[in-house]
Steps between C-alpha positions, in 0.01 A plus 500: 500500500259568209137394512371261236231632261211326677618606846534863388145494357356350825697749712372791288138379524528461879655843534223656294233321701627579848634852439258639241185297452427400863517852645285627214235234562513566879418871470242429224292269721552677837144602573587683820749738338451877522615728221777741589410864515857629450452595138207724596600650832867583437568834674132559595321509837278197548227582752339151500597158379219244518531136402243227459449155362193322368395239249651697211845532666663783694501871438643821639339845518708807581420863553779730379545871550634695204804726555438859606359705213392201294138392459394133515421514124849634424655222710309230311600653163866511605526134612687262271263217583162541338169331583469147378678169540865417425760240611747617767814338365630222277497264799167602655261487203185557709323803367460774763187703440525859607213749541479858624226724629505852645373518858496860621856632488652148484524216252362153579711227332381141461741220419417134449628198317287398206414136569612234261195289408504147648 
């Protein structure tokens, strides 16, 4: 049974809304969401993982130990993710802002979603 032209258009629009647009809008306006730290901590020892929320949204602060024989500065230089803000994926368009600072022999990493103006 073939769909008529109008039915096919309506079906396509509903599909796009429920399977593409709705999840994208949900993650965009989820103010309690915490950014994932997987892209920063892969294969590293995390000594602390602190999370908090306030009027500007939620954030995560991690302390990461560099591998043996590597300084904190070398670890930061070797990361693929640089300081600044960038979208996580084509579905989740919220910019995740990443910042680093050296704290003794460890690296302090801050992650937060950049708020979309209301």
